N, C-alpha and C positions, 0 to 999 in steps of 0.2 A: 442242073439239079432235078432229081426225080420227085415230083409232087404226087401225093396219093390221089387216086381217082375221086374219093369222097370229097376231098378239098376242092378239086377241079370242078366237080359238079356244083358245089356251092358258088364258086367263082362264076361259072357260066350262067347260073341263075341271076346273079347280080349284073350280068351284061345284057339282060332283056329289057324291053321298054317299061317294065314296072318301075325301074330305077331311073332317075333323071340322068341327063346327058353328062353333067359334071361328074357324078359318081362313076359312071361307066368309063369316062376318060381317065380318071385317076387310077382305076383298077388296071386299065390297059398299060398305063405308064409303069405301074409297079411290076406288072407281069414281065416287062422287058428290062427294067432297071434293077429290080431286087426281088427275085423269086423267093428268097428267105422271108422277106417282109410279107409277101403275099401269103405264104404258108402260115406265118404268125397271125395274120389278120383273119384267116378263115378256118384254122384247124379245129376250133370249137366255138360254141356260143358263149357269150358272156353270161355269168351266173350271178344270182343273188348270194351275197356272203353275209357276214355279221353286220356290215354297214350298208346293205343294199347292193346295188350294182355299181362297180367302178371299173374303169378301163381307160386305155389310151384312146384319144380321139383320132378318127380316121375312117376309111371305108372298110367294110367287112363285118362278118358275124361276131368277131371277137374284138370289136371296137365300138366306141361310143359315137353314134351318128344319128341322123334323123330317122333312119329306118329301124335300127335296133331299139331306140327309144320309142319310136312310133308303134312298133310291135308290142313293146311292154305296155304302152298306154292303151292300145286297142284291147289287149287281153284283160287289162285291169278294168276298162270300161265294160266289157262283156260280163266280167265277174260281178261288178257292182249292179248292173242291170238285173242280173239273175238273183243277186242277194237281197236287193231292196225293191221288189216289184211294186210298181205303182207310185213310187216316191220320186219327187224332183231331186235328182242326184246333185250333190254339191262337192266340189273339190277345191282346195287351196293349193297354190303353187308359188314357191319361192326359189330364188337362185342366188349363187354367190358371185364372187369377183372373177371367176375363171373365164378363160377364153371360151367364147361361144355359149356361155351359160344363159345369157339373155335370149339368144336366138333359139337355142334348144328348148328353153322354157316355153317360148311361144309355139314351137312345134307341138309340144306336149299339150298346151292349152288348146291348140287347134283340133287335135285328135279328140280330146275330151268333148269339146263343144260340138264337133261333128257327130258325136254319139249321144247328143242331147243332155250332156252334163253341164250344169252351171259352174263356171270357173271363176274363182277369185284369184286373180293374178297380181302379185306385187308389182308395182310400177317401176321399182328399182330393186337392186340387190338387198337382201335381208338375211338375218342370221337364221341358222337352223332352229334354235330354241323358239324364236318368234313364229316360225312356221308351225312347230308342234303346238304352241299356244293357240295360233289362229285356227287350227283344225277344230278345236273344241269351242273357241270363242264364236266362230261363225257357224257352228253346228254342221260341219261338213262330214261327209261319209268317208273321205280320204284326203290325203295331202301328199304333195311331192316337193322335194327340194333337189335342185340340180347342184351338186357339189361332189368333189372328190376329196373333201376334207383336207388333210395335210399332204396328200400325194404330190408328186412333181408336176410342173406346169402343163405337161402334155396330156395329163389325165383329166377326166371329168366323171361325173357319176349321177346316179338316180336313186334317191332314197324314197321309199314308199311308207306312208303313215296311214293308220286306220282311224276309226271314229274316236277312239280314246286319246288320240294325239301321240300314241306310241307307234314305233315301227312295226311292220308286218311280222307276225309270228305264226307258228303252226296253229291250226291247219290251213289258215288262209294263204300263207305264202306258197305252200306246195300246190294247192288247188289253182292259184293264179298262174304259177309257173307252168302247170300242165296246159292251161288254156293258151298261154303265150307260145309254148313250143308247138302246139297243134295248129297255130295260125300260119297262113301263107301271107307273104308280103303284099300281095295284091288285095288282101282283105282289109288293109289299114285305111281308115277314113281320114285323109289329110285335109279335106276341104272344110275350113272353119265356119262355124256359125257365130259371127262376131257379136250377135245379139246376146249370146250366152257367156261372153267373156267380160267380166267386170274387174276393173283395175282398183286395187286397194293400196292404202299407204298410211296416212297420218292417224286415222281413227284406230286402226289395229295397233300402230306404234304406241299410241297413248295408253291403250288398255294393257298392252304387254308390259310397258314400263311401270305403270301403276301397280300391276300385279307383282312384278319383280321387287319393287321397293317394299311393298307390304309383306311379302313372304320372306324376304332376306334381311330385314332390319330387326334389330333386337335391343331397342332402348339405349343405344349408344349416345352418351351426352354430346351435345352440339360441339362443345369445345374439343372433345376427344376426336371427333371427326375432322375438325379444322386443323388439328395438330398432327394428323397423320399425313406424311409426305409420300405420295404415290408416284411411281413411274409406270406408265402403261404404253404398250405397243400392240397394234392390231396386226402386225406383220403383213401389211398390205391387204388385209382381209376385210370382211364385212362388219366386224364387231364395232368399227368406228361409227357405224350407224346407230348403235344402241348404248354401248358402255359409258362413253362420256356423259351422255344425257342421264342415264340411270344414276351414276355416281353423283352428278350435280343435284338431281332431285332428292337423293338420299342425304345430301348435306355435306358431301366431300368437296372441299374447295381447293385443295393443294394437289391437283392432278397434273403431272408433267407428261405430255404425250411425245413419243419419239417421232419428230416431224418427218424424218426421212422415210418412215414406214407407215405414215398415216394415210397416204393416198392408196385406195384399192388398185391393185395391179396384178393381173394373172400371171405375169412373168416372175413375180416375187424377186425383184432385182437386187435387193440388199442381203438376201440370205441364200444359203445352199438349199435349205429346205424350210418351208413355212410351218414348221412343226415345233411347238414349244417343248416337246419332249427332248429335242436336240439342244444341248447347251449352246451351240453356236448361234442358234436362232435369236437368243436373247443378248448377244454381245453388245449391240448398240444400246439396248435398254439398260444393261448393267453399267455401261460407260456413263450414261446420263444419270444413273443413280449415284455414282461416285461424285459427279459434278454438282448434283443438287443435295447430296447427303440424304437421300431418300431412305425411308424405312422399309419399303416393300416394292418389288417389281412384279408386274403382271403382264404376261403375253398370251395372246390367243391365236388359234389357228384360223385358216381362211373362212370357215363357215361358223366360227365362234361356238363350237361345242366343247373344245378342249382349252384348258388354261394351264400355263406354267407359272410358277411362283418362285421368286427368290427373296430371301430375307437375310437380315444380319445375324450372324452366329454370336456366340458368347464373346468372341474377340472383335466384334464389330465388322467382320468381313462378310460381304454378300455371298451367300451360298444358294444354289438351286435345290429346291425340294423336289423329290420325285412324286409321282402320282399317288403312291401309297401313303406318303407322309401328309400331303395336302388333304387326302381323303380322311385320314385318321383325325387330323386337327379339326376339320370341319364337322365331322360326325360327332366327335366328343363334345364340341361346343354346342351343337344342336341338342344333344342328349341332356347336357347340363341346363340349357335354357328351358327345355320341356320339363325337366325335373323341378326347377325353381318355380315354374308356372303351375305346378301341381297337375300337369297334363299326362303324366305317365301312369297308366292303369295296368300295364302288363300285356295289353293287347296290341301295342305298337310294334313296329319292326323297322329295321334298317336293311339296306340291300347291298350286296357285293357279288363278286364273281369268283369262280373256282381258281383263277390265276392271281387273284389279288391277295393282299396281306391277311393272314389269319388273325391279326390284331383286331380286325373288325368284330370277330366273334367274342374276343375278350371284352371289348367295349360293351357289346350287347349284354353279356352276362353280368357285367358290373352294374348295369342299370335295370336288370330284371326284364329285359325284352328279348325279342328274337332277332337274329341276323339270318335273313334268307339269302342263300347263295345260289346263283344261277350260272349259266354259260357266259362266255365273253360276249359283250355287246349290251348296250343299254336297253335294247328291245326286251331283254329278259327281265330287267328290273321293272320296266313299265308293265310287263305282263303280270308281275307279282301284285302290283297295285290293282289290276283288273281282276285277278284270280282270287284275291282275298279282300273283298269289299268290307268285311267286318273288322279288319285290322287297319290301323292308321299308319301310313308311311311317313317317317320322319325325314329321311334323307339316305343317300347312298351313292356309291361310286365304284370306279374300277381303276386299276393301276395305270391305265393309259390316259391319265390326266383329265378324266371326266368326273363330273359330280352333278347331282340333282337334289335340289332343296324342295321337299314337299312334292305335291303332285300337280301343280299348275302347269308345269312343262313336263312332258313324258319322254324326255331324251336328255342326254348330258347337256348341260346348260352353263356355258362359260360366262354368260351375262349375270345370271343369278349368283353363280359361284364367286365371281369377282367381287360383287357387293358383300357377300357373306364373309369372304376372307379379309376384306377391309374392315368389316365390323369386328372381327376377332382381333386383328392387328391393332385397331384403334383402342379397343378396350384393354388389351394387354399393355400398350404403351401408357395409357392413362393410369394404370395401376403399378407402373414401374417395372413391368416385365416386357417381353418381346414375344413375337410369334414363335421364334425358335425355342425360347425358354419354355413356352407352353408345351411344345412338342416333347422336350426333354422331361418335363414333369409327367407327361403321359407315359413315357417309357419307364419312369420310376414306379408309377402306379400299376402298370399293366404288363410290363416286360418290354425289353428293347428288341424290336423287330426291324430287321434290315433286309431290303429287297434289292434285286438286281435283274436286269434284263439283257439278254443277248439276242440280236436279230441277225440272222444270216440270209442275205439276199441271193436268190437263185432264179434268174429270169428265163422266160421262154419255155419251150417244150422240154429241153434237157434239164432245166432248173426244176420244173415240176416233177420230173422223174427222180431227180436227186432227193428232193424233199420227201417224196413218197417212200423212197428206199430207207431214208433215215428213220422214218416212223415204223417201217416194217422191222428194221433191226432192233429198235428199242422195245418193240412188242415181242418179237420172237426170240430175241437173245437178251433178256433183261439182266442188268448187272445186279449182283447180290450185295455189293459193298461199294460205298463211295466215300473217299477221304476217311477211311477207318471206321465209318459208321455203317451198320447193316441197314439194308433196305427192309423196312418192316411191312410195307403195304404198297401195292400198285393199283391205282384207279385208272381204268380204261373206259373212257366215255364213248368210245366207238361201239363197244358191246355192252355198255352200262353195267360193268362189274367192278367190284372192289375185292382184291385178292390179298389175303393175309399171307405173307411170304414165309412165315414160320409154320403155321398150321395148314396152309393151302386152302383154308376156307374161303368160299366166294360168296359175297353179298351183292344184292341188286342195288344199283344206284338209281334214285328216282329223279333223274335229270335227263332231258332229251339227249339223244345220241349226238356226238360230235367227235371229230378227229383230234382228241386230246388225251395225253397220258400224264399222270402225276405220280411221281415217286415220293414216298415219305420215308425219312431216315429216323433211326431210333433216338436221335437227340432233338427231334422236332423240326429238323430242316425239311424243306419241301422243294421239289424240282418238277417243273411242268414243261412239257414239250407240246407245241401247238402250231401247225401251219396256219398262216394268216388267211382269213377269209376274203380279204380285200387287196392284198399285195403279194408279190412273188417272194414271200419270206417264210422262214420257219423261225419261231420264237421260242426261246428257253427262258423261263421265269424261275428265279431262285429266291427263297425266303429262309432266313436263319434267325434265330433268336436266343436270347439269354436274359438273365436278370440284370437290372441296374440298381445298385443300392443307394447311389447318391449322384447328384448332378456333377460333382467334381470328377467322377470317374467316367463320365460320358465319352470323352475322347478316346481313352484307352480301350473301353468296351467296344466302341464302334470300330476301332482298328482291329480288334480280335474278330469281330463279325466279318469285316472286309476280307481278312485273311482266310476265314473259313469259306467264304464264297469263292475266293480265288482258288483255293485247294479243290473245291468241288468241281469247278470248271476244268481245272487241269486233270482231275481224276476221270472226267468224262471225255477228255480229248476234244473239246469243242473249239479251242483256239490254239 
């Protein structure tokens, strides 16, 4: 196999004494046994995406290892020293259940401490929302969590948080990346100053749980809480460290934990993927729900920022809600609570993303507030809170099973969202309704919106080229009609333009650039194409809607919308 010179130059650099003997031996082994793997490991540098940096663990510039993370951390340390001159710098570090997360977290702590930064390192795995909370709670300048979220077991990742508890956003992210890229590996300071590493645990746990209970409880009667039968699974992840305790402190007593999935395990042995977006991941939880006659099922991903919810439909059958549905239910509930409390003044806002359900805008309009829409990724919703201090953030979410209640945590928060959705379910049950019925009521009031997602996985160099080509084709050869509906508008976030397909008028989009395309059809349907920032995938998001005149017609109207989505997908030749 012929490997490009630029790749071989990188490989040879990693065979110098700057890198430890174990790393060098592994590289030599790959050189002889699998040149293709060698190419994949070195053909590029891992990049920051919508969720920080994620990648396969192993040796090389395109892998997660002590050197790529050490380089990140050195660059971040240099940036903090430059940004906060004369201050005692502080950083909080958490990690999840994945393989090597604890050792990689210690490497990161070592590099920070070697640069004079005081490190608060969690003594054991903790959830991502607790890390976001800890950054503000401990008055840190930055935070790190070692996680690859819901990616397969061979992955790990590195998410960076700033002073506000939100993930890095422009301009800091670009400035830090420049520093990182300019660094040489021999400039990384690996020698720890142990005096600057402080281990944290129970005090921060107690503060985080107290904050969660206060922010996500809404005067649900004690009896209603006790009557709600919950099934919960952590899918072998870290949420087991927080969610059972939070639910207990909030007064929920009937919580049935899926025992086979309660032990944290980076192999995720009982699921194909530890992602609550995947129906298969909740199979065991749904079985336990049938056994216990539960009202609600909740599952979280490895670092506990996403949650999946299943509830009983009008026929008593457990159905999985998608991320848009849970987001709409939770947002509508929060808005109603704020309204009843007399707290809506018109200066409040909710947050969502360009690929999520347009129903969020409908909810905002109904309550006389603003729905701010940003790019995919919760860092953009956290940025809204920072950028508009005169406005109060109520809550918000995105289609990928993430939600944030208020501003105590500045990232998607499955711990708080779990408590919130239990509050809604408990109150609904106490009034003779269900969570599902409450969703249908919202469709009657605001329109029936149905969303669907297709993810096409395309791995490696060839996969990246294929994804790029699909986006080029959609841009350069846009379709004018899909499923008998004319395309009325195309938004291209790569060049920040919105083009009216009838008049050819072009308007500027006031959202940062991103490789995203959105087609709008004349019947209100919406189709979005977006390469993932964290996985080798291209995602297509579909949203269709119509009116629902009564609850009785919900089933037939949903079938109509499902058929419409099916026809759009066929019309675009995606499957």
